[in-house]
C-alpha positions as CSV (number, residue, x, y, z in Angstrom):
1,M,-6.8,-38.9,-55.5
2,L,-7.0,-36.5,-52.7
3,I,-8.6,-33.1,-53.0
4,A,-6.1,-30.5,-51.7
5,T,-6.9,-26.8,-50.6
6,P,-3.8,-24.8,-50.2
7,H,-2.9,-23.9,-46.5
8,I,-6.1,-25.3,-45.1
9,P,-6.2,-28.2,-42.7
10,A,-8.2,-31.2,-43.5
11,R,-10.6,-33.1,-41.2
12,L,-10.0,-36.9,-41.3
13,H,-11.7,-40.0,-39.9
14,Y,-9.0,-42.3,-39.2
15,Q,-9.5,-46.1,-39.9
16,A,-7.4,-49.2,-39.5
17,N,-5.9,-49.2,-42.9
18,G,-6.5,-45.6,-44.1
19,F,-8.4,-42.5,-43.5
20,R,-11.6,-40.8,-44.9
21,V,-11.5,-37.0,-45.7
22,L,-14.4,-35.4,-44.1
23,T,-13.2,-31.9,-44.8
24,P,-11.0,-31.2,-47.8
25,G,-7.6,-29.7,-47.2
26,N,-3.9,-30.2,-47.7
27,H,-2.5,-31.2,-44.1
28,V,-3.3,-32.3,-40.8
29,S,-1.4,-31.2,-37.6
30,C,0.4,-33.6,-35.6
31,A,-1.4,-34.3,-32.2
32,V,1.8,-34.2,-30.2
33,S,4.1,-31.6,-31.9
34,G,1.5,-29.6,-33.9
35,Q,3.7,-29.9,-36.9
36,P,1.8,-29.7,-40.2
37,V,1.7,-33.1,-41.9
38,P,0.8,-33.0,-45.6
39,L,-1.8,-35.6,-46.5
40,D,0.3,-37.4,-49.1
41,E,3.0,-37.9,-46.3
42,L,0.6,-39.0,-43.5
43,R,1.6,-42.5,-42.4
44,Y,0.9,-42.5,-38.6
45,W,-2.3,-42.1,-36.6
46,S,-4.3,-43.5,-33.8
47,V,-7.8,-44.9,-34.7
48,E,-8.7,-45.0,-31.1
49,R,-7.7,-41.5,-30.3
50,Q,-8.6,-40.1,-33.9
51,E,-5.3,-38.2,-33.9
52,A,-2.4,-37.8,-36.4
53,Y,1.4,-38.1,-35.7
54,A,4.3,-36.6,-37.7
55,S,6.6,-39.6,-37.2
56,A,6.7,-43.0,-36.1
57,A,8.8,-42.1,-33.0
58,I,6.2,-39.5,-32.1
59,A,3.3,-42.2,-32.5
60,V,5.2,-44.8,-30.3
61,D,5.7,-42.1,-27.6
62,A,2.0,-41.1,-27.8
63,M,1.0,-44.9,-27.6
64,I,3.3,-45.3,-24.5
65,A,2.0,-42.2,-22.8
66,A,-1.6,-43.3,-23.4
67,Q,-1.0,-46.8,-22.0
68,S,0.7,-45.4,-18.9
69,S,-2.2,-42.9,-18.2
70,K,-4.7,-45.8,-18.0
């Protein structure tokens, strides 16, 4: 069970098959769009860049952009 605090962003450590809550909150912001993503709906993130994404399409676009900038 996640501890949720209304309207406060959480700080997370993203891992390969989950995430660890560093600072309790109820959402994180998408790294690309800035859209708030409720923790119970968070499905896409980058372990390498430690950032969250609002959708699969945004996650793929971010991965492509990161690969092309190398």
